[in-house]
PQR file of N, CA, C, O and H, with PARSE charges and radii, in Angstrom:
ATOM      1  N   MET A   1     232.922  -7.363 209.070 -0.4000 1.5000
ATOM      2  CA  MET A   1     231.849  -6.515 209.604 -0.0000 2.0000
ATOM      3  C   MET A   1     231.392  -6.991 210.930  0.5500 1.7000
ATOM      4  O   MET A   1     231.373  -8.189 211.210 -0.5500 1.4000
ATOM      5  N   SER A   2     231.043  -6.107 211.702 -0.4000 1.5000
ATOM      6  CA  SER A   2     230.554  -6.445 213.145 -0.0000 2.0000
ATOM      7  C   SER A   2     229.180  -7.056 212.983  0.5500 1.7000
ATOM      8  O   SER A   2     228.495  -6.760 212.004 -0.5500 1.4000
ATOM      9  H   SER A   2     231.058  -5.133 211.474  0.4000 1.0000
ATOM     10  N   PRO A   3     228.776  -7.856 213.864 -0.5600 1.5000
ATOM     11  CA  PRO A   3     227.452  -8.476 213.970  0.2800 2.0000
ATOM     12  C   PRO A   3     226.316  -7.367 214.065  0.5500 1.7000
ATOM     13  O   PRO A   3     225.261  -7.488 213.443 -0.5500 1.4000
ATOM     14  N   GLU A   4     226.573  -6.374 214.809 -0.4000 1.5000
ATOM     15  CA  GLU A   4     225.579  -5.271 214.895 -0.0000 2.0000
ATOM     16  C   GLU A   4     225.299  -4.607 213.657  0.5500 1.7000
ATOM     17  O   GLU A   4     224.157  -4.338 213.286 -0.5500 1.4000
ATOM     18  H   GLU A   4     227.431  -6.275 215.314  0.4000 1.0000
ATOM     19  N   PHE A   5     226.458  -4.316 212.949 -0.4000 1.5000
ATOM     20  CA  PHE A   5     226.322  -3.604 211.659 -0.0000 2.0000
ATOM     21  C   PHE A   5     225.588  -4.501 210.602  0.5500 1.7000
ATOM     22  O   PHE A   5     224.769  -4.015 209.822 -0.5500 1.4000
ATOM     23  H   PHE A   5     227.386  -4.535 213.251  0.4000 1.0000
ATOM     24  N   THR A   6     225.903  -5.775 210.609 -0.4000 1.5000
ATOM     25  CA  THR A   6     225.219  -6.757 209.736 -0.0000 2.0000
ATOM     26  C   THR A   6     223.732  -6.852 209.980  0.5500 1.7000
ATOM     27  O   THR A   6     222.929  -6.895 209.047 -0.5500 1.4000
ATOM     28  H   THR A   6     226.569  -6.170 211.243  0.4000 1.0000
ATOM     29  N   LEU A   7     223.373  -6.885 211.278 -0.4000 1.5000
ATOM     30  CA  LEU A   7     221.966  -6.913 211.663 -0.0000 2.0000
ATOM     31  C   LEU A   7     221.271  -5.627 211.210  0.5500 1.7000
ATOM     32  O   LEU A   7     220.145  -5.681 210.714 -0.5500 1.4000
ATOM     33  H   LEU A   7     224.025  -6.850 212.035  0.4000 1.0000
ATOM     34  N   TYR A   8     221.930  -4.457 211.376 -0.4000 1.5000
ATOM     35  CA  TYR A   8     221.437  -3.224 210.984 -0.0000 2.0000
ATOM     36  C   TYR A   8     221.106  -3.229 209.442  0.5500 1.7000
ATOM     37  O   TYR A   8     220.012  -2.850 209.024 -0.5500 1.4000
ATOM     38  H   TYR A   8     222.844  -4.413 211.779  0.4000 1.0000
ATOM     39  N   LEU A   9     222.082  -3.667 208.650 -0.4000 1.5000
ATOM     40  CA  LEU A   9     221.902  -3.775 207.212 -0.0000 2.0000
ATOM     41  C   LEU A   9     220.744  -4.642 206.791  0.5500 1.7000
ATOM     42  O   LEU A   9     219.983  -4.298 205.887 -0.5500 1.4000
ATOM     43  H   LEU A   9     222.971  -3.975 208.990  0.4000 1.0000
ATOM     44  N   ILE A  10     220.618  -5.803 207.476 -0.4000 1.5000
ATOM     45  CA  ILE A  10     219.533  -6.692 207.130 -0.0000 2.0000
ATOM     46  C   ILE A  10     218.231  -6.053 207.412  0.5500 1.7000
ATOM     47  O   ILE A  10     217.348  -6.089 206.554 -0.5500 1.4000
ATOM     48  H   ILE A  10     221.237  -6.083 208.211  0.4000 1.0000
ATOM     49  N   LYS A  11     218.030  -5.423 208.640 -0.4000 1.5000
ATOM     50  CA  LYS A  11     216.794  -4.741 208.995 -0.0000 2.0000
ATOM     51  C   LYS A  11     216.510  -3.554 207.996  0.5500 1.7000
ATOM     52  O   LYS A  11     215.363  -3.357 207.596 -0.5500 1.4000
ATOM     53  H   LYS A  11     218.747  -5.394 209.337  0.4000 1.0000
ATOM     54  N   GLU A  12     217.465  -2.841 207.638 -0.4000 1.5000
ATOM     55  CA  GLU A  12     217.218  -1.715 206.688 -0.0000 2.0000
ATOM     56  C   GLU A  12     216.755  -2.262 205.289  0.5500 1.7000
ATOM     57  O   GLU A  12     215.879  -1.709 204.623 -0.5500 1.4000
ATOM     58  H   GLU A  12     218.397  -3.000 207.963  0.4000 1.0000
ATOM     59  N   PHE A  13     217.406  -3.369 204.914 -0.4000 1.5000
ATOM     60  CA  PHE A  13     216.968  -3.923 203.565 -0.0000 2.0000
ATOM     61  C   PHE A  13     215.592  -4.474 203.647  0.5500 1.7000
ATOM     62  O   PHE A  13     214.845  -4.372 202.674 -0.5500 1.4000
ATOM     63  H   PHE A  13     218.117  -3.818 205.455  0.4000 1.0000
ATOM     64  N   GLN A  14     215.197  -5.068 204.774 -0.4000 1.5000
ATOM     65  CA  GLN A  14     213.819  -5.573 204.923 -0.0000 2.0000
ATOM     66  C   GLN A  14     212.886  -4.459 204.904  0.5500 1.7000
ATOM     67  O   GLN A  14     211.811  -4.582 204.318 -0.5500 1.4000
ATOM     68  H   GLN A  14     215.803  -5.151 205.565  0.4000 1.0000
ATOM     69  N   LYS A  15     213.227  -3.312 205.535 -0.4000 1.5000
ATOM     70  CA  LYS A  15     212.317  -2.096 205.586 -0.0000 2.0000
ATOM     71  C   LYS A  15     212.129  -1.599 204.140  0.5500 1.7000
ATOM     72  O   LYS A  15     211.011  -1.246 203.766 -0.5500 1.4000
ATOM     73  H   LYS A  15     214.100  -3.212 206.011  0.4000 1.0000
ATOM     74  N   LEU A  16     213.178  -1.564 203.331 -0.4000 1.5000
ATOM     75  CA  LEU A  16     213.122  -1.105 201.944 -0.0000 2.0000
ATOM     76  C   LEU A  16     212.234  -2.022 201.106  0.5500 1.7000
ATOM     77  O   LEU A  16     211.427  -1.545 200.308 -0.5500 1.4000
ATOM     78  H   LEU A  16     214.087  -1.851 203.634  0.4000 1.0000
ATOM     79  N   LYS A  17     212.377  -3.332 201.283 -0.4000 1.5000
ATOM     80  CA  LYS A  17     211.584  -4.269 200.542 -0.0000 2.0000
ATOM     81  C   LYS A  17     210.043  -4.141 200.893  0.5500 1.7000
ATOM     82  O   LYS A  17     209.190  -4.243 200.010 -0.5500 1.4000
ATOM     83  H   LYS A  17     213.033  -3.719 201.932  0.4000 1.0000
ATOM     84  N   GLU A  18     209.746  -3.927 202.135 -0.4000 1.5000
ATOM     85  CA  GLU A  18     208.392  -3.776 202.520 -0.0000 2.0000
ATOM     86  C   GLU A  18     207.792  -2.507 201.959  0.5500 1.7000
ATOM     87  O   GLU A  18     206.630  -2.463 201.552 -0.5500 1.4000
ATOM     88  H   GLU A  18     210.439  -3.843 202.852  0.4000 1.0000
ATOM     89  N   LEU A  19     208.653  -1.432 201.949 -0.4000 1.5000
ATOM     90  CA  LEU A  19     208.150  -0.233 201.382 -0.0000 2.0000
ATOM     91  C   LEU A  19     207.930  -0.310 199.877  0.5500 1.7000
ATOM     92  O   LEU A  19     206.982   0.281 199.360 -0.5500 1.4000
ATOM     93  H   LEU A  19     209.596  -1.467 202.279  0.4000 1.0000
ATOM     94  N   GLU A  20     208.746  -0.993 199.208 -0.4000 1.5000
ATOM     95  CA  GLU A  20     208.672  -1.286 197.808 -0.0000 2.0000
ATOM     96  C   GLU A  20     207.353  -2.051 197.496  0.5500 1.7000
ATOM     97  O   GLU A  20     206.605  -1.647 196.605 -0.5500 1.4000
ATOM     98  H   GLU A  20     209.515  -1.474 199.628  0.4000 1.0000
ATOM     99  N   GLN A  21     207.086  -3.104 198.197 -0.4000 1.5000
ATOM    100  CA  GLN A  21     205.885  -3.915 198.117 -0.0000 2.0000
ATOM    101  C   GLN A  21     204.611  -3.065 198.350  0.5500 1.7000
ATOM    102  O   GLN A  21     203.641  -3.232 197.611 -0.5500 1.4000
ATOM    103  H   GLN A  21     207.694  -3.432 198.920  0.4000 1.0000
ATOM    104  N   GLN A  22     204.587  -2.192 199.320 -0.4000 1.5000
ATOM    105  CA  GLN A  22     203.467  -1.377 199.589 -0.0000 2.0000
ATOM    106  C   GLN A  22     203.223  -0.387 198.443  0.5500 1.7000
ATOM    107  O   GLN A  22     202.076  -0.162 198.056 -0.5500 1.4000
ATOM    108  H   GLN A  22     205.376  -2.057 199.920  0.4000 1.0000
ATOM    109  N   THR A  23     204.253   0.181 197.920 -0.4000 1.5000
ATOM    110  CA  THR A  23     204.112   1.119 196.778 -0.0000 2.0000
ATOM    111  C   THR A  23     203.586   0.366 195.536  0.5500 1.7000
ATOM    112  O   THR A  23     202.710   0.879 194.839 -0.5500 1.4000
ATOM    113  H   THR A  23     205.185  -0.003 198.234  0.4000 1.0000
ATOM    114  N   THR A  24     204.098  -0.815 195.258 -0.4000 1.5000
ATOM    115  CA  THR A  24     203.590  -1.566 194.096 -0.0000 2.0000
ATOM    116  C   THR A  24     202.111  -1.959 194.356  0.5500 1.7000
ATOM    117  O   THR A  24     201.279  -1.859 193.455 -0.5500 1.4000
ATOM    118  H   THR A  24     204.810  -1.231 195.824  0.4000 1.0000
ATOM    119  N   TYR A  25     201.795  -2.405 195.587 -0.4000 1.5000
ATOM    120  CA  TYR A  25     200.392  -2.738 195.859 -0.0000 2.0000
ATOM    121  C   TYR A  25     199.517  -1.517 195.673  0.5500 1.7000
ATOM    122  O   TYR A  25     198.428  -1.630 195.110 -0.5500 1.4000
ATOM    123  H   TYR A  25     202.472  -2.487 196.319  0.4000 1.0000
ATOM    124  N   SER A  26     199.951  -0.366 196.123 -0.4000 1.5000
ATOM    125  CA  SER A  26     199.142   0.790 195.958 -0.0000 2.0000
ATOM    126  C   SER A  26     198.875   1.177 194.529  0.5500 1.7000
ATOM    127  O   SER A  26     197.754   1.517 194.150 -0.5500 1.4000
ATOM    128  H   SER A  26     200.835  -0.274 196.581  0.4000 1.0000
ATOM    129  N   LEU A  27     199.936   1.117 193.737 -0.4000 1.5000
ATOM    130  CA  LEU A  27     199.729   1.403 192.254 -0.0000 2.0000
ATOM    131  C   LEU A  27     198.850   0.415 191.572  0.5500 1.7000
ATOM    132  O   LEU A  27     198.054   0.785 190.709 -0.5500 1.4000
ATOM    133  H   LEU A  27     200.846   0.840 194.044  0.4000 1.0000
ATOM    134  N   GLU A  28     198.973  -0.898 191.949 -0.4000 1.5000
ATOM    135  CA  GLU A  28     198.099  -1.907 191.373 -0.0000 2.0000
ATOM    136  C   GLU A  28     196.646  -1.674 191.805  0.5500 1.7000
ATOM    137  O   GLU A  28     195.720  -1.834 191.010 -0.5500 1.4000
ATOM    138  H   GLU A  28     199.620  -1.199 192.649  0.4000 1.0000
ATOM    139  N   ARG A  29     196.469  -1.309 193.025 -0.4000 1.5000
ATOM    140  CA  ARG A  29     195.088  -1.156 193.531 -0.0000 2.0000
ATOM    141  C   ARG A  29     194.450   0.096 192.865  0.5500 1.7000
ATOM    142  O   ARG A  29     193.261   0.112 192.545 -0.5500 1.4000
ATOM    143  H   ARG A  29     197.221  -1.178 193.671  0.4000 1.0000
ATOM    144  N   GLN A  30     195.281   1.131 192.675 -0.4000 1.5000
ATOM    145  CA  GLN A  30     194.777   2.360 191.997 -0.0000 2.0000
ATOM    146  C   GLN A  30     194.449   2.132 190.592  0.5500 1.7000
ATOM    147  O   GLN A  30     193.478   2.699 190.091 -0.5500 1.4000
ATOM    148  H   GLN A  30     196.246   1.118 192.935  0.4000 1.0000
ATOM    149  N   ALA A  31     195.267   1.261 189.859 -0.4000 1.5000
ATOM    150  CA  ALA A  31     194.891   0.962 188.495 -0.0000 2.0000
ATOM    151  C   ALA A  31     193.630   0.130 188.389  0.5500 1.7000
ATOM    152  O   ALA A  31     192.811   0.360 187.499 -0.5500 1.4000
ATOM    153  H   ALA A  31     196.055   0.801 190.266  0.4000 1.0000
ATOM    154  N   LYS A  32     193.463  -0.807 189.255 -0.4000 1.5000
ATOM    155  CA  LYS A  32     192.261  -1.661 189.252 -0.0000 2.0000
ATOM    156  C   LYS A  32     191.032  -0.842 189.500  0.5500 1.7000
ATOM    157  O   LYS A  32     190.011  -1.008 188.833 -0.5500 1.4000
ATOM    158  H   LYS A  32     194.128  -0.995 189.978  0.4000 1.0000
ATOM    159  N   ARG A  33     191.131   0.052 190.469 -0.4000 1.5000
ATOM    160  CA  ARG A  33     189.970   0.962 190.783 -0.0000 2.0000
ATOM    161  C   ARG A  33     189.623   1.863 189.556  0.5500 1.7000
ATOM    162  O   ARG A  33     188.454   2.080 189.240 -0.5500 1.4000
ATOM    163  H   ARG A  33     191.961   0.187 191.011  0.4000 1.0000
ATOM    164  N   SER A  34     190.668   2.369 188.891 -0.4000 1.5000
ATOM    165  CA  SER A  34     190.402   3.191 187.705 -0.0000 2.0000
ATOM    166  C   SER A  34     189.733   2.304 186.622  0.5500 1.7000
ATOM    167  O   SER A  34     188.723   2.708 186.046 -0.5500 1.4000
ATOM    168  H   SER A  34     191.618   2.192 189.147  0.4000 1.0000
ATOM    169  N   PHE A  35     190.267   1.143 186.352 -0.4000 1.5000
ATOM    170  CA  PHE A  35     189.677   0.266 185.319 -0.0000 2.0000
ATOM    171  C   PHE A  35     188.200  -0.069 185.708  0.5500 1.7000
ATOM    172  O   PHE A  35     187.307  -0.034 184.862 -0.5500 1.4000
ATOM    173  H   PHE A  35     191.087   0.815 186.820  0.4000 1.0000
ATOM    174  N   SER A  36     187.988  -0.373 186.923 -0.4000 1.5000
ATOM    175  CA  SER A  36     186.543  -0.776 187.304 -0.0000 2.0000
ATOM    176  C   SER A  36     185.629   0.343 187.209  0.5500 1.7000
ATOM    177  O   SER A  36     184.468   0.134 186.854 -0.5500 1.4000
ATOM    178  H   SER A  36     188.714  -0.402 187.610  0.4000 1.0000
ATOM    179  N   THR A  37     186.075   1.632 187.518 -0.4000 1.5000
ATOM    180  CA  THR A  37     185.267   2.764 187.385 -0.0000 2.0000
ATOM    181  C   THR A  37     184.898   3.023 185.866  0.5500 1.7000
ATOM    182  O   THR A  37     183.752   3.300 185.514 -0.5500 1.4000
ATOM    183  H   THR A  37     187.018   1.801 187.806  0.4000 1.0000
ATOM    184  N   THR A  38     185.868   2.920 185.081 -0.4000 1.5000
ATOM    185  CA  THR A  38     185.651   3.077 183.606 -0.0000 2.0000
ATOM    186  C   THR A  38     184.711   1.940 183.030  0.5500 1.7000
ATOM    187  O   THR A  38     183.829   2.141 182.195 -0.5500 1.4000
ATOM    188  H   THR A  38     186.799   2.694 185.367  0.4000 1.0000
ATOM    189  N   ASN A  39     185.013   0.764 183.573 -0.4000 1.5000
ATOM    190  CA  ASN A  39     184.156  -0.329 183.063 -0.0000 2.0000
ATOM    191  C   ASN A  39     182.689  -0.186 183.469  0.5500 1.7000
ATOM    192  O   ASN A  39     181.779  -0.475 182.691 -0.5500 1.4000
ATOM    193  H   ASN A  39     185.729   0.601 184.252  0.4000 1.0000
ATOM    194  N   TYR A  40     182.487   0.260 184.689 -0.4000 1.5000
ATOM    195  CA  TYR A  40     181.147   0.539 185.242 -0.0000 2.0000
ATOM    196  C   TYR A  40     180.381   1.649 184.304  0.5500 1.7000
ATOM    197  O   TYR A  40     179.234   1.485 183.888 -0.5500 1.4000
ATOM    198  H   TYR A  40     183.225   0.495 185.321  0.4000 1.0000
ATOM    199  N   GLU A  41     181.123   2.705 184.058 -0.4000 1.5000
ATOM    200  CA  GLU A  41     180.511   3.701 183.105 -0.0000 2.0000
ATOM    201  C   GLU A  41     180.143   3.205 181.810  0.5500 1.7000
ATOM    202  O   GLU A  41     179.073   3.534 181.297 -0.5500 1.4000
ATOM    203  H   GLU A  41     182.055   2.838 184.395  0.4000 1.0000
ATOM    204  N   ILE A  42     181.002   2.393 181.217 -0.4000 1.5000
ATOM    205  CA  ILE A  42     180.782   1.832 179.888 -0.0000 2.0000
ATOM    206  C   ILE A  42     179.477   0.925 179.912  0.5500 1.7000
ATOM    207  O   ILE A  42     178.614   1.038 179.041 -0.5500 1.4000
ATOM    208  H   ILE A  42     181.871   2.126 181.633  0.4000 1.0000
ATOM    209  N   HIS A  43     179.387   0.063 180.909 -0.4000 1.5000
ATOM    210  CA  HIS A  43     178.237  -0.825 181.020 -0.0000 2.0000
ATOM    211  C   HIS A  43     176.977  -0.077 181.272  0.5500 1.7000
ATOM    212  O   HIS A  43     175.936  -0.362 180.679 -0.5500 1.4000
ATOM    213  H   HIS A  43     180.088  -0.029 181.617  0.4000 1.0000
ATOM    214  N   THR A  44     177.063   0.885 182.154 -0.4000 1.5000
ATOM    215  CA  THR A  44     175.839   1.738 182.463 -0.0000 2.0000
ATOM    216  C   THR A  44     175.325   2.435 181.245  0.5500 1.7000
ATOM    217  O   THR A  44     174.118   2.484 181.008 -0.5500 1.4000
ATOM    218  H   THR A  44     177.908   1.117 182.636  0.4000 1.0000
ATOM    219  N   ASN A  45     176.231   2.975 180.469 -0.4000 1.5000
ATOM    220  CA  ASN A  45     175.890   3.789 179.283 -0.0000 2.0000
ATOM    221  C   ASN A  45     175.274   2.808 178.246  0.5500 1.7000
ATOM    222  O   ASN A  45     174.276   3.143 177.607 -0.5500 1.4000
ATOM    223  H   ASN A  45     177.211   2.934 180.662  0.4000 1.0000
ATOM    224  N   ALA A  46     175.861   1.606 178.079 -0.4000 1.5000
ATOM    225  CA  ALA A  46     175.269   0.579 177.206 -0.0000 2.0000
ATOM    226  C   ALA A  46     173.840   0.191 177.582  0.5500 1.7000
ATOM    227  O   ALA A  46     172.953   0.081 176.736 -0.5500 1.4000
ATOM    228  H   ALA A  46     176.671   1.334 178.598  0.4000 1.0000
ATOM    229  N   ILE A  47     173.669   0.002 178.798 -0.4000 1.5000
ATOM    230  CA  ILE A  47     172.307  -0.404 179.335 -0.0000 2.0000
ATOM    231  C   ILE A  47     171.318   0.758 179.032  0.5500 1.7000
ATOM    232  O   ILE A  47     170.214   0.541 178.533 -0.5500 1.4000
ATOM    233  H   ILE A  47     174.390   0.091 179.486  0.4000 1.0000
ATOM    234  N   LYS A  48     171.747   1.959 179.346 -0.4000 1.5000
ATOM    235  CA  LYS A  48     170.791   3.116 179.063 -0.0000 2.0000
ATOM    236  C   LYS A  48     170.479   3.245 177.599  0.5500 1.7000
ATOM    237  O   LYS A  48     169.367   3.617 177.225 -0.5500 1.4000
ATOM    238  H   LYS A  48     172.644   2.136 179.751  0.4000 1.0000
ATOM    239  N   LYS A  49     171.456   2.938 176.760 -0.4000 1.5000
ATOM    240  CA  LYS A  49     171.248   3.066 175.284 -0.0000 2.0000
ATOM    241  C   LYS A  49     170.178   1.880 174.859  0.5500 1.7000
ATOM    242  O   LYS A  49     169.324   2.126 174.008 -0.5500 1.4000
ATOM    243  H   LYS A  49     172.359   2.636 177.064  0.4000 1.0000
ATOM    244  N   GLN A  50     170.250   0.764 175.402 -0.4000 1.5000
ATOM    245  CA  GLN A  50     169.365  -0.283 175.164 -0.0000 2.0000
ATOM    246  C   GLN A  50     167.993  -0.058 175.674  0.5500 1.7000
ATOM    247  O   GLN A  50     166.991  -0.407 175.051 -0.5500 1.4000
ATOM    248  H   GLN A  50     170.944   0.565 176.094  0.4000 1.0000
ATOM    249  N   LEU A  51     167.977   0.547 176.847 -0.4000 1.5000
ATOM    250  CA  LEU A  51     166.599   0.873 177.433 -0.0000 2.0000
ATOM    251  C   LEU A  51     165.875   1.908 176.578  0.5500 1.7000
ATOM    252  O   LEU A  51     164.652   1.857 176.448 -0.5500 1.4000
ATOM    253  H   LEU A  51     168.792   0.831 177.353  0.4000 1.0000
ATOM    254  N   GLY A  52     166.614   2.841 175.999 -0.4000 1.5000
ATOM    255  CA  GLY A  52     166.016   3.891 175.139 -0.0000 2.0000
ATOM    256  C   GLY A  52     165.374   3.220 173.914  0.5500 1.7000
ATOM    257  O   GLY A  52     164.383   3.744 173.405 -0.5500 1.4000
ATOM    258  H   GLY A  52     167.608   2.882 176.105  0.4000 1.0000
ATOM    259  N   LYS A  53     165.850   2.175 173.458 -0.4000 1.5000
ATOM    260  CA  LYS A  53     165.209   1.449 172.269 -0.0000 2.0000
ATOM    261  C   LYS A  53     163.990   0.673 172.672  0.5500 1.7000
ATOM    262  O   LYS A  53     163.173   0.352 171.808 -0.5500 1.4000
ATOM    263  H   LYS A  53     166.655   1.749 173.871  0.4000 1.0000
ATOM    264  N   LEU A  54     163.814   0.346 173.955 -0.4000 1.5000
ATOM    265  CA  LEU A  54     162.676  -0.513 174.329 -0.0000 2.0000
ATOM    266  C   LEU A  54     161.424   0.265 174.591  0.5500 1.7000
ATOM    267  O   LEU A  54     160.401  -0.368 174.852 -0.5500 1.4000
ATOM    268  H   LEU A  54     164.477   0.607 174.657  0.4000 1.0000
ATOM    269  N   LYS A  55     161.399   1.529 174.550 -0.4000 1.5000
ATOM    270  CA  LYS A  55     160.220   2.338 174.812 -0.0000 2.0000
ATOM    271  C   LYS A  55     159.604   2.019 176.181  0.5500 1.7000
ATOM    272  O   LYS A  55     158.394   1.801 176.250 -0.5500 1.4000
ATOM    273  H   LYS A  55     162.230   2.043 174.338  0.4000 1.0000
ATOM    274  N   LEU A  56     160.320   1.984 177.183 -0.4000 1.5000
ATOM    275  CA  LEU A  56     159.831   1.727 178.544 -0.0000 2.0000
ATOM    276  C   LEU A  56     159.276   3.136 179.058  0.5500 1.7000
ATOM    277  O   LEU A  56     159.670   4.218 178.621 -0.5500 1.4000
ATOM    278  H   LEU A  56     161.302   2.160 177.126  0.4000 1.0000
ATOM    279  N   PRO A  57     158.349   2.974 180.004 -0.5600 1.5000
ATOM    280  CA  PRO A  57     157.872   4.189 180.628  0.2800 2.0000
ATOM    281  C   PRO A  57     159.037   4.916 181.393  0.5500 1.7000
ATOM    282  O   PRO A  57     159.956   4.284 181.916 -0.5500 1.4000
ATOM    283  N   LYS A  58     158.942   6.252 181.424 -0.4000 1.5000
ATOM    284  CA  LYS A  58     159.948   7.043 181.926 -0.0000 2.0000
ATOM    285  C   LYS A  58     160.367   6.643 183.402  0.5500 1.7000
ATOM    286  O   LYS A  58     161.552   6.673 183.733 -0.5500 1.4000
ATOM    287  H   LYS A  58     158.196   6.765 181.000  0.4000 1.0000
ATOM    288  N   PHE A  59     159.456   6.301 184.200 -0.4000 1.5000
ATOM    289  CA  PHE A  59     159.728   6.028 185.623 -0.0000 2.0000
ATOM    290  C   PHE A  59     160.671   4.683 185.662  0.5500 1.7000
ATOM    291  O   PHE A  59     161.539   4.536 186.523 -0.5500 1.4000
ATOM    292  H   PHE A  59     158.493   6.276 183.932  0.4000 1.0000
ATOM    293  N   LYS A  60     160.424   3.798 184.716 -0.4000 1.5000
ATOM    294  CA  LYS A  60     161.286   2.613 184.774 -0.0000 2.0000
ATOM    295  C   LYS A  60     162.696   2.890 184.181  0.5500 1.7000
ATOM    296  O   LYS A  60     163.683   2.262 184.564 -0.5500 1.4000
ATOM    297  H   LYS A  60     159.719   3.918 184.017  0.4000 1.0000
ATOM    298  N   GLN A  61     162.744   3.790 183.296 -0.4000 1.5000
ATOM    299  CA  GLN A  61     164.076   4.211 182.784 -0.0000 2.0000
ATOM    300  C   GLN A  61     164.897   4.876 183.777  0.5500 1.7000
ATOM    301  O   GLN A  61     166.122   4.773 183.723 -0.5500 1.4000
ATOM    302  H   GLN A  61     161.943   4.301 182.985  0.4000 1.0000
ATOM    303  N   GLN A  62     164.287   5.584 184.726 -0.4000 1.5000
ATOM    304  CA  GLN A  62     165.034   6.315 185.730 -0.0000 2.0000
ATOM    305  C   GLN A  62     165.600   5.428 186.795  0.5500 1.7000
ATOM    306  O   GLN A  62     166.382   5.883 187.629 -0.5500 1.4000
ATOM    307  H   GLN A  62     163.291   5.668 184.769  0.4000 1.0000
ATOM    308  N   ILE A  63     165.212   4.126 186.790 -0.4000 1.5000
ATOM    309  CA  ILE A  63     165.757   3.204 187.779 -0.0000 2.0000
ATOM    310  C   ILE A  63     167.249   3.012 187.556  0.5500 1.7000
ATOM    311  O   ILE A  63     167.985   2.868 188.532 -0.5500 1.4000
ATOM    312  H   ILE A  63     164.577   3.756 186.112  0.4000 1.0000
ATOM    313  N   VAL A  64     167.718   3.003 186.341 -0.4000 1.5000
ATOM    314  CA  VAL A  64     169.022   2.853 185.989 -0.0000 2.0000
ATOM    315  C   VAL A  64     169.726   4.168 186.188  0.5500 1.7000
ATOM    316  O   VAL A  64     170.926   4.271 185.932 -0.5500 1.4000
ATOM    317  H   VAL A  64     167.120   3.119 185.548  0.4000 1.0000
TER
END
């Protein structure tokens, strides 16, 4: 193989690896965001449920 072609193959392989890493990172980030959103909702609902049992004034319950 010619040196030019070898260099071309190496550069194309590097581009493909970078694209693969970006896609993997994007999927991981999307999954983490989804989990954190769900986790936030679960915690918020649990706090609201506990506040309802405490008989707090309505204006303090609305803070959450």
